[in-house]
C-alpha positions in Angstrom: 69.8 79.9 142.8 71.1 83.5 142.1 70.9 86.0 144.9 68.7 89.0 144.7 71.8 91.1 143.9 72.9 88.8 141.2 69.4 88.7 139.7 69.3 92.5 139.7 72.7 92.8 138.0 71.8 90.2 135.4 68.9 92.2 134.1 70.4 95.7 134.6 70.9 97.6 131.3 74.6 98.7 131.2 77.4 100.4 129.3 80.9 99.0 129.1 83.7 101.5 128.6 86.9 99.4 129.0 86.9 96.0 127.2 89.4 94.7 124.7 88.7 93.1 121.4 91.0 90.0 121.6 90.7 89.7 125.3 86.9 89.2 124.9 87.3 86.1 122.7 85.3 83.3 124.3 87.1 79.9 125.0 85.1 78.4 122.2 86.3 80.9 119.7 89.9 80.8 120.9 90.0 77.0 120.7 88.3 77.1 117.3 91.0 79.5 116.0 93.7 77.5 117.6 92.5 74.4 115.8 92.4 76.3 112.6 96.0 77.3 113.0 97.2 74.2 114.8 100.9 73.6 114.5 101.7 77.3 114.3 100.5 78.4 117.8 101.1 77.6 121.4 97.5 78.3 122.3 95.6 75.1 123.5 93.0 73.7 121.1 90.9 72.3 124.0 88.7 74.9 125.6 89.1 73.1 128.9 92.8 73.7 128.9 92.5 77.5 128.4 91.8 78.2 132.1 95.4 77.1 132.9 96.8 78.8 129.9 95.1 82.1 131.0 96.7 81.9 134.5 99.2 84.7 134.7 102.3 85.0 136.8 102.5 88.8 136.3 101.6 91.6 133.8 104.5 90.7 131.4 103.3 87.1 131.3 99.7 88.4 130.6 101.0 90.4 127.6 102.9 87.4 126.3 99.8 85.2 126.4 97.6 88.0 125.0 99.8 88.4 122.0 99.7 84.6 121.4 96.0 84.9 121.0 96.3 88.0 118.9 98.4 85.9 116.5 95.3 83.7 115.9 93.4 86.5 114.3 94.8 86.1 110.7 92.0 86.8 108.3 89.1 89.4 107.9 86.7 86.5 108.5 88.5 85.8 111.9 88.0 89.5 112.8 84.3 89.4 111.9 83.6 86.2 113.8 85.5 87.5 116.9 83.7 90.9 116.9 80.2 89.6 116.3 80.8 86.9 119.0 81.8 89.6 121.5 78.7 91.6 120.7 76.5 88.6 121.3 78.2 88.0 124.7 77.8 91.6 125.7 74.1 91.7 124.7 73.5 88.6 126.8 74.5 90.6 129.8 72.1 93.4 128.9 74.9 95.7 127.7 73.3 98.3 125.5 76.4 100.3 124.6 80.1 99.3 124.6 83.3 101.1 123.6 85.5 98.3 122.4 89.2 98.7 122.3 90.7 97.6 119.0 94.3 97.3 118.1 94.4 97.5 114.3 98.2 97.5 114.3 98.3 93.9 115.4 96.3 92.8 112.4 98.0 95.2 109.9 101.5 93.9 110.7 100.3 90.3 110.3 99.2 91.1 106.7 95.6 92.2 107.0 95.2 95.5 105.2 93.7 98.3 107.4 90.8 98.6 105.0 89.9 95.0 105.4 90.2 95.2 109.2 87.9 98.2 109.3 85.4 96.6 106.8 85.2 93.5 109.0 84.6 95.2 112.3 82.2 97.7 110.8 80.2 94.9 109.2 80.1 93.1 112.6 79.1 96.3 114.3 76.1 97.0 112.0 75.0 93.3 112.0 75.2 93.2 115.8 73.2 96.4 116.2 70.5 95.0 114.0 70.5 91.6 115.8 70.9 92.7 119.4 70.1 96.4 119.6 73.7 96.9 121.0 75.6 99.9 120.0 79.3 99.2 119.5 81.9 102.0 119.2 85.7 101.7 118.7 88.7 103.0 120.5 91.8 102.5 118.3 94.6 101.5 120.7 98.4 101.9 120.3 100.1 98.8 121.7 102.9 100.3 123.8 105.2 97.3 123.6 105.5 97.8 119.8 107.1 101.2 119.9 106.5 104.5 118.0 106.0 102.7 114.7 102.8 101.2 116.1 101.6 104.7 117.0 102.2 105.9 113.4 100.3 102.9 111.9 97.4 103.2 114.4 97.0 107.0 113.8 97.1 106.4 110.0 94.4 103.8 110.2 92.3 106.1 112.4 92.6 109.3 110.3 92.8 107.9 106.8 90.3 105.1 107.1 87.9 106.8 109.5 85.6 103.8 110.3 82.1 105.0 111.2 82.2 103.5 114.7 85.5 105.1 115.7 85.2 107.6 118.5 88.4 107.5 120.6 92.2 106.9 120.6 94.0 104.9 123.3 97.3 103.5 124.5 97.6 100.1 126.0 100.2 97.4 126.7 103.0 97.6 129.3 103.4 100.8 131.2 106.9 100.1 132.6 109.5 101.3 130.1 106.8 103.0 127.9 106.7 106.7 128.9 103.5 108.4 128.0 105.0 111.8 126.8 106.5 110.3 123.7 103.0 109.7 122.3 102.0 113.3 122.6 102.1 114.2 118.8 99.9 111.2 118.0 97.3 112.0 120.5 97.4 115.7 119.5 96.6 114.7 115.9 93.9 112.3 116.9 92.3 114.9 119.2 92.5 117.5 116.5 90.5 115.1 114.3 87.8 114.8 116.9 88.8 111.6 118.6 88.5 111.4 122.4 91.6 110.5 124.5 91.4 107.4 126.6 95.0 106.1 127.4 95.8 103.4 129.9 97.9 104.7 132.8 98.6 103.9 136.5 97.8 100.2 136.4 101.3 98.8 137.0 103.2 102.1 137.5 102.7 104.9 139.9 100.7 108.2 139.8 103.2 110.0 137.6 102.0 107.9 134.6 98.5 109.2 135.1 99.8 112.8 135.4 101.7 112.3 132.2 98.6 110.9 130.4 96.6 114.0 131.5 99.3 116.6 130.7 100.8 115.1 127.5 97.9 113.1 126.0 94.9 115.1 127.1 93.3 112.1 128.7 89.5 112.5 129.2 89.2 109.1 130.9 92.0 106.9 132.3 92.2 103.2 131.6 92.6 101.6 135.1 94.4 104.5 136.9 94.3 102.7 140.2 97.7 104.2 141.2 95.8 107.5 141.7 95.0 106.2 145.2 98.7 106.7 146.1 98.5 110.5 145.4 95.9 112.6 147.3 96.6 115.6 145.0 95.9 113.5 141.9 92.7 112.2 143.4 91.6 115.7 144.1 92.5 116.8 140.6 90.5 113.9 139.1 87.5 114.8 141.2 87.7 118.5 140.4 88.2 118.0 136.7 85.8 115.0 136.5 88.3 112.7 134.8 87.0 109.2 135.3 88.9 106.0 135.9 87.9 102.8 134.1 88.1 100.3 136.9 88.5 96.6 136.2 88.9 94.8 139.6 89.3 91.2 138.6 91.8 92.1 135.9 94.0 94.0 138.3 94.2 90.9 140.5 94.8 88.5 137.6 97.7 90.6 136.3 99.1 91.0 139.8 98.7 94.8 139.7 96.7 94.3 143.0 97.5 91.5 145.5 93.9 90.5 146.1 90.4 91.9 145.8 90.2 93.1 149.4 93.3 95.1 148.7 91.9 96.8 145.7 91.9 100.7 146.0 88.3 101.1 144.6 86.8 102.1 147.9 89.5 104.6 148.6 89.0 106.2 145.1 85.3 106.4 145.5 85.5 107.8 149.0 87.8 110.5 147.6 85.1 111.5 145.0 87.0 110.2 142.0 84.5 109.3 139.2 84.7 105.7 138.2 83.0 103.1 136.0 83.1 99.3 136.4 84.4 97.3 133.4 85.6 93.8 132.5 88.9 94.6 130.5 89.7 91.1 129.1 86.8 89.1 130.5 87.4 85.6 129.0 91.1 85.7 129.8 90.3 86.6 133.4 87.3 84.2 133.7 84.9 87.0 134.5 82.0 89.0 133.0 80.8 92.5 133.3 78.0 91.1 135.5 80.7 89.5 137.8 82.5 92.8 138.0 79.4 94.6 139.1 78.9 92.0 141.8 82.6 92.4 142.9 82.2 96.2 143.0 79.0 96.0 145.0 80.7 93.8 147.6 83.8 96.0 147.8 81.8 99.1 148.1 79.0 97.6 150.3 76.3 98.8 147.8 72.6 98.3 147.9 70.5 98.1 144.7 70.4 101.8 144.4 74.1 102.0 144.6 74.5 99.4 141.9 72.1 101.3 139.7 74.2 104.4 140.3 77.3 102.5 139.0 75.4 101.8 135.7 74.3 105.4 135.4 77.8 106.6 136.0 79.1 104.5 133.1 76.5 106.0 130.8 77.4 109.6 132.0 81.1 108.9 131.4 80.6 107.4 128.0 80.9 109.1 124.7 77.3 108.5 123.7 75.5 111.5 122.2 73.4 113.3 124.7 70.0 112.1 123.4 71.2 108.4 123.5 72.6 108.9 126.9 69.3 110.2 128.2 67.5 107.2 126.7 69.8 104.7 128.3 69.6 106.5 131.7 65.8 106.3 131.5 66.0 102.6 130.7 68.2 101.9 133.7 66.0 104.0 136.0 62.9 102.3 134.6 64.4 98.8 135.2 65.3 99.7 138.7 61.7 100.9 139.5 60.2 97.8 137.9 62.6 95.4 139.8 61.6 96.9 143.1 57.9 96.9 142.2 58.1 93.2 141.1 59.5 92.2 144.4 56.9 94.1 146.4 54.1 92.6 144.3 55.4 89.1 144.7 55.7 89.6 148.4 59.5 89.2 148.6 61.5 91.1 151.1 64.2 93.2 149.5 67.4 92.1 151.3 69.2 95.0 149.7 67.0 98.0 150.5 66.7 101.6 149.3 68.1 104.3 151.6 
């Protein structure tokens, strides 16, 4: 039987700001694609075997496995199926809005034209909104391991094709050996076109990577950014400038960026006043969900129900939703919170996690 906290989180309306396209593929979809391409992939065709396949020794191994799953996405139909399936999974967790990180370069270099890629994700987006009431928006992400050519192709896809759901521009992949300043011209062009800047930084490298993302890429939010906890001046700057970190606790443990959950710097960052949101990153690869990540965060931060509600509100405030939509989602979260408390009082249950 779920605990009161788990029940609360399960029904809580949410926004997800850091979740990757391929990394959100369910075991069922990954196995189905592996069967479709059997003989040309190392990915297991049995969903039961995927848990072992997705056990990572370090971040480099994670990237290797991730790219093997990327290689399964070979047709526009694959892209549509993947994207619509992700929307269904998110909606089942009461996610109302998600900024999904896409890497069009990976599909383009495998022979899918950028136009076909954008058509597939846009069709999935509009179909999912009609079916689930979920708003999906895109972050086009440069895969750092693929070099500057990938930045050129990603920027071209963003600025020339301009899919309706595209709102931001990112940089992912390995941080070690991939200096952020070299991507400054690409981010400058994306920002000039109205896209928001959301690079990864400070996950597997130190605070300087975060400083570089801010100074050279104009970062408005930082993907991960947990190394900020090592630099008091950086934490003060993030607090003063209200530059949020997109925190993904289980991911950081699975990629060995953090030794274990009790060692995660989330509490230190929050105590320093750094704005944060809670996210799932690559949920199926890390055997987690956004609901699980909220539970983990609640335990790390020793939150009551009000505190968990505030996590959900913070994600909305840090999103790139238009002001009117942001207000509507904030109201829905606050209304759910009040209804949940009232339900427990009416039913005569004691609230184990009480309001302050």
